[in-house]
C-alpha positions in Angstrom: 0.0 -0.2 0.2 3.1 2.1 0.8 4.1 1.9 -2.8 0.5 2.6 -4.5 0.3 5.4 -2.5 3.8 7.1 -3.4 3.0 6.4 -6.8 -0.2 7.9 -6.5 1.7 10.9 -5.0 4.2 11.0 -7.9 1.4 11.0 -10.5 -0.6 13.6 -8.9 2.5 16.4 -8.5 4.8 15.3 -11.3 2.9 13.9 -14.2 3.9 16.7 -16.7 7.6 15.9 -16.0 7.7 11.9 -16.1 9.3 10.3 -19.1 8.1 7.4 -20.8 10.8 5.4 -18.8 9.5 6.6 -15.8 6.2 6.0 -16.8 7.2 2.2 -17.3 9.0 2.3 -14.2 5.9 3.4 -12.2 3.7 0.8 -13.8 5.9 -1.8 -12.7 6.2 -1.1 -9.0 2.5 -0.8 -9.2 2.2 -4.3 -10.5 4.5 -5.7 -8.0 2.6 -3.7 -5.3 -1.0 -5.3 -6.4 0.4 -8.8 -6.7 1.9 -8.6 -3.2 -1.1 -7.3 -2.2 -3.1 -10.0 -3.6 -1.2 -12.7 -2.2 -1.6 -11.7 1.1 -5.3 -11.2 0.5 -5.0 -14.8 -0.7 -3.4 -15.9 2.5 -5.8 -14.3 5.0 -8.6 -16.2 2.9 -6.9 -19.5 2.9 -5.8 -19.5 6.4 -9.0 -18.7 7.3 -10.4 -21.9 5.6 -8.0 -23.9 7.0 -8.7 -22.8 10.2 -12.5 -23.8 10.0 -11.5 -27.1 8.4 -10.1 -27.9 11.5 -13.1 -27.3 13.5 -15.5 -29.0 11.4 -14.8 -32.7 10.9 -17.6 -33.3 8.0 -15.7 -30.4 6.1 -12.7 -31.8 6.6 -13.5 -35.3 5.7 -15.1 -34.0 2.0 -11.8 -32.1 1.5 -9.9 -35.5 1.3 -12.4 -36.7 -1.0 -10.7 -34.4 -3.6 -7.9 -35.7 -5.8 -4.8 -34.1 -7.9 -4.6 -36.5 -11.1 -1.6 -34.9 -12.9 0.9 -33.7 -10.0 3.7 -33.1 -12.4 2.2 -30.8 -15.0 0.6 -28.6 -12.0 3.6 -28.6 -9.8 5.9 -27.8 -13.2 3.2 -24.8 -14.2 3.3 -23.0 -10.8 7.1 -23.4 -10.5 7.7 -21.9 -13.8 5.0 -19.0 -12.7 6.8 -18.3 -9.3 10.4 -18.5 -10.9 9.6 -16.4 -13.6 8.2 -13.7 -11.3 11.6 -13.3 -9.5 13.2 -13.8 -12.9 14.8 -17.1 -11.7 13.6 -19.4 -14.4 17.3 -20.9 -14.8 17.8 -21.1 -11.1 14.9 -23.8 -10.8 15.6 -27.4 -11.4 12.5 -30.1 -11.0 12.7 -33.7 -10.6 9.0 -35.0 -10.7 7.4 -38.1 -10.2 4.0 -38.2 -11.5 1.1 -40.2 -9.9 -2.3 -39.0 -8.0 -3.1 -37.1 -4.6 -5.9 -36.9 -2.7 -6.0 -33.2 -2.0 -7.5 -30.4 -3.6 -5.5 -29.0 -6.4 -5.7 -25.7 -5.4 -4.2 -26.5 -2.1 -1.1 -28.4 -3.8 -0.7 -25.3 -5.9 -0.5 -23.3 -2.9 2.1 -25.5 -1.1 4.2 -25.0 -4.6 3.6 -21.5 -4.1 4.7 -20.7 -1.1 7.9 -23.2 -0.9 9.1 -22.0 -4.0 8.5 -18.0 -3.0 10.2 -18.7 0.2 13.3 -20.5 -1.8 13.4 -17.5 -4.6 13.1 -14.6 -1.9 15.5 -15.8 0.4 18.4 -17.3 -2.0 20.9 -15.3 -4.3 20.3 -15.0 -7.7 22.1 -17.6 -9.5 22.2 -20.0 -6.7 20.2 -23.0 -7.5 16.9 -24.1 -6.1 15.8 -27.9 -6.4 12.1 -29.4 -6.1 11.7 -33.0 -6.2 8.7 -35.1 -5.5 8.5 -39.1 -4.6 6.2 -41.6 -4.0 5.9 -44.3 -1.8 2.9 -46.8 -0.7 0.2 -44.7 0.8 3.2 -41.6 0.8 3.9 -38.8 -1.6 6.7 -36.0 -0.3 7.8 -32.6 -1.8 11.1 -31.5 -1.2 12.3 -27.9 -1.9 16.3 -27.2 -1.3 17.7 -23.9 -1.4 21.1 -22.2 -0.5 19.9 -18.9 0.9 20.1 -17.1 4.1 18.7 -20.1 6.1 16.6 -20.1 9.3 17.9 -20.7 13.3 16.9 -23.6 15.3 14.7 -20.7 17.1 13.1 -19.6 14.0 11.7 -22.9 12.8 10.6 -23.9 16.2 8.7 -20.4 16.3 7.0 -20.9 12.8 3.3 -20.0 12.7 0.8 -17.2 11.4 1.9 -13.4 11.9 5.4 -14.4 12.9 8.3 -13.4 10.8 11.6 -14.4 11.2 13.4 -11.4 12.1 16.9 -12.8 11.7 16.1 -12.9 7.9 16.2 -10.0 5.3 13.6 -7.7 6.7 13.1 -5.9 3.6 11.3 -8.8 2.4 7.8 -8.3 2.8 5.2 -10.8 4.3 3.3 -11.9 7.4 4.7 -15.1 8.4 1.7 -16.7 6.6 3.4 -19.0 4.0 5.0 -21.8 5.7 2.0 -21.5 8.8 -0.2 -22.2 5.6 1.7 -24.9 4.2 2.1 -26.8 7.7 -1.7 -26.8 8.0 -2.6 -28.2 4.8 0.0 -30.9 5.4 -1.3 -32.0 8.7 -5.3 -31.5 7.6 -3.7 -34.4 5.2 -2.4 -36.6 7.7 1.2 -35.3 6.5 3.8 -33.2 8.5 6.3 -30.1 7.5 9.7 -30.5 8.2 12.6 -27.9 7.7 16.4 -28.7 7.9 18.9 -25.2 8.0 21.8 -23.8 8.7 21.7 -20.4 9.4 24.2 -18.2 7.2 
């Protein structure tokens, strides 16, 4: 909102002095701010839905009847979109095993979006980000590995909604909802989320 407000002020006070390049730069700033704001709103909505599902056993049971049949295609599509938004298409390496999963497609999509967004946001451009999937009897796993700033053991233990890791880059906006959402989706589907990290 700060960016949108700032751009509005510039347009109001200096619109006649702006070059085409200035206008394009402001447009990019507005687009990025709108994207981040939309993501924040979406995260609030999905977090509320997940909280409600935890309380409503019947709705929770219905949720488990959904199915993703083409996992590789969904993951590849989402991974490409996230990597592209950071200009990091060359950094992301996928190793995907196909199969089906009893989960609503939008929840799997959200897991991929959040994990890859974190990996792109908190690792240097040009460093490798690996995403792999694996199937075992009655099990499905997703692993995302990056070579970024890492997290302390305390930060990992405190992952929850609205808790940001202050030891990471404070210039990166967010509410700490992303990993909390991933964990809740996993738990609602009788799974878990694990983080292994070396700070720095």
